[in-house]
C-alpha positions in Angstrom: 266.3 174.3 78.1 262.8 173.9 79.7 264.3 171.0 81.8 265.0 173.8 84.3 261.3 174.3 84.7 260.9 170.6 85.7 263.8 171.0 88.1 262.1 174.0 89.7 258.9 172.0 90.1 260.8 169.2 91.8 262.2 171.7 94.4 258.6 172.9 94.9 259.4 176.4 93.6 256.0 176.2 92.1 255.4 179.7 91.0 258.8 179.9 89.4 258.3 176.6 87.7 254.9 177.7 86.3 256.3 181.0 85.1 259.3 179.1 83.6 257.0 176.7 81.6 254.8 179.6 80.5 257.9 181.2 78.9 258.4 178.1 76.7 254.8 177.4 75.9 252.8 178.9 73.1 249.5 180.5 74.1 247.6 177.5 72.8 249.1 175.4 75.5 248.5 178.1 78.2 251.8 179.9 77.9 252.9 183.3 76.9 255.6 182.5 74.4 255.1 184.2 71.2 255.5 181.5 68.5 257.6 184.0 66.5 260.0 184.4 69.4 260.1 180.8 70.4 263.7 179.7 70.7 262.8 176.0 70.6 259.8 174.5 68.9 257.2 173.1 71.2 257.9 169.4 71.5 255.6 166.7 72.9 258.1 166.2 75.7 257.7 169.9 76.8 253.9 169.6 76.7 254.0 166.3 78.6 256.3 167.9 81.2 253.9 170.8 81.5 250.8 168.6 81.8 252.6 166.5 84.4 253.5 169.6 86.4 249.9 170.8 86.2 248.5 167.4 87.3 250.9 166.8 90.2 252.3 170.1 91.5 250.6 173.2 90.3 248.5 175.2 92.7 245.1 176.6 92.1 241.8 175.3 90.9 241.9 171.6 90.2 239.5 171.8 87.2 241.4 174.7 85.6 244.7 172.8 86.0 243.1 169.7 84.5 241.7 171.5 81.6 245.1 173.1 80.9 246.7 169.7 81.2 244.2 168.2 78.8 244.8 170.9 76.1 248.6 170.5 76.5 248.3 166.8 76.0 246.0 167.2 73.0 248.6 169.4 71.5 251.3 166.8 72.2 249.3 164.1 70.6 248.7 166.2 67.6 252.5 166.6 67.2 253.1 162.9 67.8 250.0 160.6 67.7 252.1 157.7 69.0 253.5 159.5 72.0 252.7 156.8 74.6 253.2 158.9 77.7 251.1 161.8 76.3 248.3 159.4 75.5 248.3 157.6 78.8 248.4 160.9 80.7 245.5 162.3 78.7 243.4 159.3 79.8 244.5 159.9 83.4 243.4 163.5 83.1 240.0 162.4 81.9 239.8 160.1 84.9 240.7 162.9 87.2 238.0 165.0 85.5 235.6 162.2 86.4 234.8 161.5 82.7 235.0 157.8 83.4 233.5 156.6 80.1 235.8 158.9 78.1 238.8 157.8 80.1 237.9 154.1 79.5 237.6 154.7 75.7 240.9 156.6 75.8 242.8 153.8 77.6 241.3 151.2 75.2 242.6 153.2 72.2 245.9 153.9 73.9 246.4 150.2 74.7 245.4 149.2 71.2 247.6 151.8 69.4 250.7 151.7 71.6 250.4 148.1 73.0 251.9 149.6 76.1 251.7 147.8 79.4 250.9 150.9 81.3 247.8 151.5 79.2 246.5 148.0 79.8 247.3 148.3 83.6 245.6 151.7 83.9 242.5 150.4 81.9 242.2 147.5 84.3 242.4 149.8 87.3 239.9 152.2 85.9 237.4 149.4 85.2 237.9 148.1 88.7 237.2 151.7 90.0 234.1 152.0 87.8 232.9 148.6 88.9 233.2 149.7 92.5 231.3 152.8 91.8 228.5 150.9 90.1 228.2 148.3 92.9 228.1 150.8 95.7 225.0 152.5 94.2 223.0 149.3 94.0 220.4 148.6 96.6 220.2 152.2 97.9 
């Protein structure tokens, strides 16, 4: 049922999409759904969709969006520790938050636990980025 929220996001009806997600999400994930009234249980897929929306489309303060996305992904990972997409997105959120060392550790763990190609690829990209950052500060 929350797929409608994703669809709204894709048409850039952003306020509607955000309100839609918030109807499905429990307060712990930044929504207003009363767990007692929740029609559907919160699934990792819903949390990942919400985090993706926050990271790519939602308006407003970047840091607020990222921290909401991080908590949604933490909830998704609690529900399903092996949810590859949630784990990789969480690492990417850390990277966006400029927590490079944490992001690196996150990708290392995701690559180890899921063996997923995307985790390895993202880890390599992150290390390259970090290397560039380190090199550019030398000799100044």
